C-alpha positions in Angstrom: -7.3 19.7 -72.0 -6.7 19.5 -75.8 -8.7 16.4 -76.4 -11.6 17.6 -74.3 -11.6 21.4 -75.3 -15.4 21.6 -74.6 -15.0 20.7 -71.1 -13.8 23.4 -68.7 -10.3 23.1 -67.9 -10.6 23.7 -64.4 -13.0 20.8 -63.9 -10.3 18.4 -65.5 -7.6 20.2 -63.3 -9.9 19.8 -60.2 -10.9 15.8 -61.3 -7.0 15.1 -61.4 -6.1 16.7 -58.2 -8.9 14.9 -56.4 -8.0 11.7 -58.2 -4.3 11.8 -57.5 -4.1 13.8 -54.0 -2.0 16.5 -53.2 0.4 17.9 -50.3 1.4 21.0 -49.2 5.0 22.7 -49.0 6.1 24.3 -45.8 5.8 27.7 -47.9 2.4 27.2 -48.5 1.2 26.2 -45.3 3.3 29.1 -43.9 0.8 31.1 -46.2 -2.1 29.6 -44.0 -3.7 32.4 -41.7 -5.5 31.1 -39.0 -7.3 34.2 -38.4 -8.8 34.2 -41.8 -8.6 30.8 -43.6 -10.8 27.7 -42.7 -8.3 24.9 -40.9 -10.9 23.1 -38.9 -14.0 21.3 -39.9 -16.6 18.7 -39.2 -16.2 16.2 -42.0 -18.2 12.6 -42.4 -15.4 10.9 -44.6 -12.2 12.0 -45.4 -10.5 14.0 -42.8 -8.5 17.0 -42.6 -5.0 15.7 -42.6 -4.9 13.9 -39.5 -2.8 14.6 -36.5 -4.7 17.6 -35.7 -3.0 19.3 -38.3 -3.4 22.9 -39.3 -4.1 22.4 -43.1 -6.5 24.2 -45.3 -10.0 22.7 -45.6 -10.1 23.1 -49.4 -8.7 24.9 -52.4 -10.6 27.6 -54.6 -10.0 27.9 -58.3 -10.1 31.1 -60.4 -13.6 30.1 -61.8 -14.9 30.0 -58.2 -14.8 26.4 -58.0 -13.4 24.2 -55.3 -11.1 21.4 -54.6 -12.5 19.6 -51.8 -9.9 16.8 -51.0 -7.7 15.3 -48.1 -3.7 16.0 -48.5 -2.3 12.5 -48.4 1.2 11.9 -47.3 1.0 8.3 -49.0 0.0 9.2 -52.4 2.2 8.2 -55.1 1.9 10.7 -57.6 0.6 13.8 -55.8 0.1 17.3 -56.9 2.0 19.9 -54.7 0.5 23.1 -53.4 3.4 25.9 -53.3 3.8 29.5 -52.8 5.7 30.9 -55.4 6.2 35.0 -55.8 3.7 35.7 -53.2 0.9 33.3 -54.7 -0.6 29.8 -54.3 -0.3 27.5 -57.0 -0.9 23.5 -58.1 2.2 22.4 -59.1 2.9 19.2 -60.9 6.8 17.5 -61.2 7.6 21.3 -60.3 5.5 22.9 -63.1 2.8 25.6 -62.3 -0.6 24.3 -63.5 -2.9 26.7 -61.8 -3.4 29.5 -59.5 -5.4 28.6 -56.2 -6.6 30.1 -53.0 -7.6 29.1 -49.5 -11.1 29.1 -48.3 -11.9 32.3 -45.9 -13.8 31.2 -42.9 -17.1 32.7 -41.7 -17.5 35.0 -38.8 -19.2 32.4 -36.6 -16.2 29.9 -36.7 -14.6 31.1 -33.7 -17.7 31.6 -31.6 -19.1 28.9 -29.2 -22.8 27.8 -28.6 -24.3 28.3 -25.0 -23.3 24.6 -24.0 -19.5 25.5 -25.0 -19.5 23.8 -28.4 -17.5 25.3 -30.7 -19.5 26.5 -33.7 -17.1 25.2 -36.5 -17.8 21.8 -34.8 -21.7 22.1 -35.4 -21.6 23.5 -38.9 -19.1 23.7 -41.2 -19.1 26.4 -44.6 -18.9 25.3 -47.9 -18.5 28.8 -50.1 -22.4 29.7 -49.9 -23.6 26.6 -47.8 -23.8 25.6 -44.4 -23.0 21.9 -43.8 -24.3 20.4 -40.7 -23.7 16.6 -39.6 -26.0 15.8 -36.9 -24.8 12.3 -36.8 -21.2 10.9 -37.8 -22.0 7.3 -36.9 -23.0 4.8 -39.4 -25.1 1.9 -38.2 -24.6 -0.3 -41.3 -20.8 -0.4 -39.6 -22.1 -2.5 -36.7 -22.0 -5.7 -38.2 -19.0 -4.9 -40.4 -21.0 -4.2 -43.3 -19.9 -0.6 -43.9 -19.7 0.7 -47.6 -16.0 -0.6 -48.6 -15.1 2.9 -50.2 -16.1 5.0 -46.8 -14.2 5.7 -43.6 -17.0 7.5 -41.7 -16.6 5.6 -38.5 -12.9 5.5 -38.3 -13.1 9.3 -39.2 -15.6 10.0 -36.3 -13.5 8.3 -33.8 -10.3 9.9 -34.8 -12.1 13.2 -34.5 -13.5 12.6 -31.2 -10.1 11.4 -30.0 -8.3 14.5 -31.4 -10.6 17.2 -31.3 -13.0 16.3 -28.4 -15.6 16.4 -31.4 -19.2 14.7 -30.2 -20.5 12.3 -32.9 -24.1 13.5 -32.2 -25.2 17.2 -32.4 -27.8 18.9 -30.1 -30.8 20.9 -31.5 -29.8 23.6 -29.5 -26.5 24.0 -30.7 -27.7 23.6 -34.2 -30.2 26.2 -33.7 -27.5 28.6 -32.1 -25.0 27.9 -34.7 -27.6 28.8 -37.8 -28.8 31.7 -36.0 -25.1 33.2 -35.7 -24.1 32.1 -39.4 -27.3 34.2 -40.8 -25.7 37.3 -39.1 -23.4 37.5 -41.8 -25.1 39.1 -44.9 -24.9 37.3 -48.2 -22.8 34.5 -47.0 -25.0 31.5 -47.2 -27.8 30.7 -49.8 -28.3 27.0 -48.5 -28.2 24.8 -45.6 -27.5 20.9 -46.0 -27.9 18.2 -43.6 -26.2 14.8 -43.9 -25.2 11.9 -41.0 -24.7 8.3 -41.2 -27.5 6.0 -41.3 -29.5 5.1 -38.4 -31.4 1.6 -38.7 -33.3 1.9 -35.6 -37.4 2.4 -35.2 -40.3 0.4 -35.8 -39.8 1.1 -39.4 -35.9 1.0 -40.9 -34.7 4.5 -40.9 -37.6 5.8 -38.6 -35.2 7.3 -35.9 -33.1 8.5 -38.6 -36.3 10.5 -39.9 -36.9 11.8 -36.6 -33.2 13.1 -35.7 -33.7 15.0 -39.4 -37.1 16.5 -38.2 -35.6 17.6 -34.8 -32.6 19.0 -36.4 -34.5 20.9 -39.5 -37.0 22.2 -37.0 -34.3 24.0 -35.0 -32.5 25.2 -38.0 -35.7 26.4 -39.4 -36.7 28.4 -36.3 -34.5 30.8 -37.9 -36.4 31.6 -40.8 -39.6 33.4 -41.2 -40.9 31.2 -43.8 -41.8 27.4 -43.3 -39.7 26.6 -46.2 -36.0 27.7 -46.7 -33.2 26.5 -49.3 -31.9 23.4 -47.6 -31.4 19.7 -48.7 -30.5 16.5 -46.7 -28.2 13.8 -47.9 -29.7 10.7 -46.3 -30.8 7.2 -46.1 -33.4 5.7 -48.9 -36.7 6.6 -47.0 -39.9 5.3 -47.5 -42.7 7.3 -49.1 -44.3 7.7 -45.6 -41.3 8.7 -44.1 -40.6 11.1 -47.0 -43.7 12.9 -46.6 -43.2 13.3 -42.8 -39.9 15.0 -43.8 -41.5 17.4 -46.1 -44.6 18.2 -44.1 -42.9 18.8 -40.8 -39.8 20.7 -41.9 -38.5 23.4 -44.1 -37.0 20.9 -46.1 -36.9 21.6 -50.3 -34.9 19.0 -52.0 -33.5 15.4 -51.1 -30.5 13.4 -51.8 -29.9 9.8 -51.5 -27.0 8.4 -52.9 -27.1 4.8 -54.7 -23.3 5.0 -54.5 -22.8 2.2 -57.1 -24.9 2.2 -59.9 -25.0 -1.3 -60.7 -26.9 -3.9 -58.7 -24.0 -6.7 -58.2 -21.4 -4.3 -57.4 -23.7 -2.4 -55.0 -24.2 -6.1 -53.1 -20.6 -6.5 -52.9 -19.4 -2.9 -52.0 -22.6 -1.7 -50.2 -23.3 -4.9 -48.5 -25.1 -3.4 -45.4 -27.5 -1.5 -47.7 -27.8 -4.5 -50.1 -28.8 -6.7 -47.1 -31.3 -4.3 -45.4 -33.0 -2.7 -48.1 -31.4 -4.0 -51.5 -30.5 -2.1 -54.7 -33.9 -2.2 -56.5 -35.6 -0.9 -53.5 -33.3 1.8 -52.7 -33.4 3.1 -56.2 -37.4 2.9 -56.2 -37.5 4.9 -53.0 -35.2 7.6 -54.7 -37.3 7.8 -57.6 -40.6 7.9 -55.5 -39.2 11.1 -53.8 -40.2 13.0 -56.8 -43.8 12.8 -56.3 -43.1 14.5 -53.0 -40.1 17.2 -53.9 -40.7 17.6 -57.7 -38.4 16.7 -60.7 -35.0 18.5 -60.0 -35.4 18.5 -56.6 -34.5 15.0 -56.0 -30.5 13.8 -56.5 -28.5 10.6 -56.1 -24.6 10.6 -55.8 -22.5 7.9 -56.8 -18.7 7.3 -55.9 -17.1 7.8 -59.2 -14.9 4.9 -60.4 -15.8 2.7 -57.4 -17.3 0.5 -60.2 -13.8 -0.5 -61.4 -12.5 -1.8 -57.5 -11.4 -5.0 -57.8 -11.6 -7.9 -57.9 -14.9 -7.8 -59.1 -15.4 -4.4 -60.3 -15.4 -3.6 -64.3 -11.8 -3.9 -65.8 -12.5 -1.8 -68.9 -13.1 1.9 -68.4 -15.6 2.0 -71.6 -17.7 -0.7 -70.3 -17.9 0.7 -66.8 -18.7 4.2 -68.5 -21.6 2.9 -70.6 -22.9 0.8 -67.6 -23.0 3.9 -65.4 -24.2 6.4 -67.9 -27.1 4.0 -68.9 -28.2 3.6 -65.1 -27.9 7.4 -64.8 -30.1 7.9 -67.9 -32.7 5.6 -66.2 -32.5 7.9 -63.0 -32.8 11.1 -65.0 -35.6 10.0 -67.2 -37.6 9.7 -64.0 -36.5 13.4 -62.7 -33.4 12.3 -60.6 -30.3 13.9 -61.3 -27.1 11.7 -60.7 -24.1 13.5 -59.4 -20.6 12.0 -58.8 -17.7 12.5 -56.4 -14.3 11.4 -57.5 -13.6 8.0 -55.6 -10.4 8.4 -53.5 -9.1 5.3 -51.8 -9.1 6.6 -48.3 -7.0 5.7 -45.1 -9.7 3.8 -43.0 -11.9 2.4 -45.7 -11.7 -1.1 -47.1 -10.7 -0.1 -50.3 -7.7 2.1 -49.1 -5.3 -0.1 -51.2 -7.2 0.1 -54.4 -6.4 2.2 -57.7 -9.0 4.5 -59.2 -9.5 5.0 -62.8 -7.9 7.3 -65.3 -8.4 11.1 -65.8 -10.1 10.4 -68.8 -12.5 8.2 -67.4 -13.7 11.1 -65.0 -13.9 13.7 -67.6 -15.9 11.5 -69.7 -18.2 10.8 -66.6 -18.6 14.6 -65.7 -19.5 15.5 -69.3 -21.8 12.4 -69.4 -23.8 13.0 -66.5 -23.9 16.9 -67.3 -25.5 16.4 -70.8 -28.0 13.8 -69.0 -29.4 17.0 -67.0 -29.4 18.9 -70.2 -31.2 16.5 -71.9 -33.8 15.8 -69.4 -34.3 19.6 -68.1 -33.1 18.9 -64.6 -31.7 21.7 -62.5 -29.4 20.6 -59.9 -29.0 24.1 -58.2 -29.0 22.5 -54.6 -25.5 20.9 -55.4 -24.0 23.4 -57.8 -20.5 24.5 -57.6 -21.4 27.6 -55.5 -23.4 25.3 -52.7 -21.3 22.0 -52.8 -18.2 21.9 -54.9 -17.6 17.8 -54.5 -19.1 17.4 -58.0 -17.1 17.8 -61.1 -20.3 17.2 -63.1 -22.1 19.8 -61.6 -19.4 22.4 -62.0 -20.4 21.9 -66.1 -24.0 22.6 -65.5 -23.0 26.2 -65.2 -23.1 26.3 -69.2 -26.3 24.3 -69.4 -28.4 27.2 -68.4 -29.0 28.8 -71.9 
């Protein structure tokens, strides 16, 4: 914090807690009130503690930013969330670092759709955003070619077993859940959908596009205007597919993750995407989306630090950061914002035994990506600290508005 005093200390804390993971004391878990706090969630990657445990789904910091992470029993040097004198704190080696709070759950969480599906299994809630994941199975895994940092299929199989949670949602359940969620005044300002890739169709991803159109139309039936604040995090669609999405739904913003902003490492880490589409074409499709959605309304996510995975990744942090920011600037110069999440080697992923980079690397990465948006006048409102909370760099953007 002393070295990078131009970076919010909350961003630094968030990055380190996510990087190192955390655990809860029994006192902290005792402060979880199931009638008030979120402890159940539909998630694509990561988990919520495993074994159907009742643990908080996220931590809220005093500046309104969130720490979205998974408590890990196998973490080597985790932070500890503890309750001290009636308040919750992040502690490190017994020293208090920062006060935290648990996310409150919205009114709809304890209700059911007409089909009997718990609404929390249809839409999870970020502080000001509804998250709907209509399909939690990724076809790239079918041939053993899932992205090496990801655990989507392992996680969805576990959720199906432990919570009887379906891997696919129905449009009717989506419509009913969004309708119920909107009854809570001021609770939500955005809706996001994301899913595993679906490769089938006359053209690759056609069936995935059809699914999004169906689900977005179901959600959109709850709004008076055709367009409503919304985004999807999806595969890299062709111009024809993107036009269909934009013209037939209320969708306003679009994200497709390049994941690893380096062609050689993309081929190794994202083998399925490399084999089916390729790095250059995946990137080209993201940039072409700007023609449809407009500059600042298209973004691409990266798994920050995963470019240092071994044995093929960068071995020097300066070299890795330079390569990432150069590629991010190429995106930004063409109207695409690049955001990062902190790479966590997760159980169920091929990289579960890897080691992520230093805290300093993540601080420099967050500042570098935020500075690029400021340089190219890109707004990333659909992914800011209120609506998402998963990106340290977009947490910094609240200072770019001047």
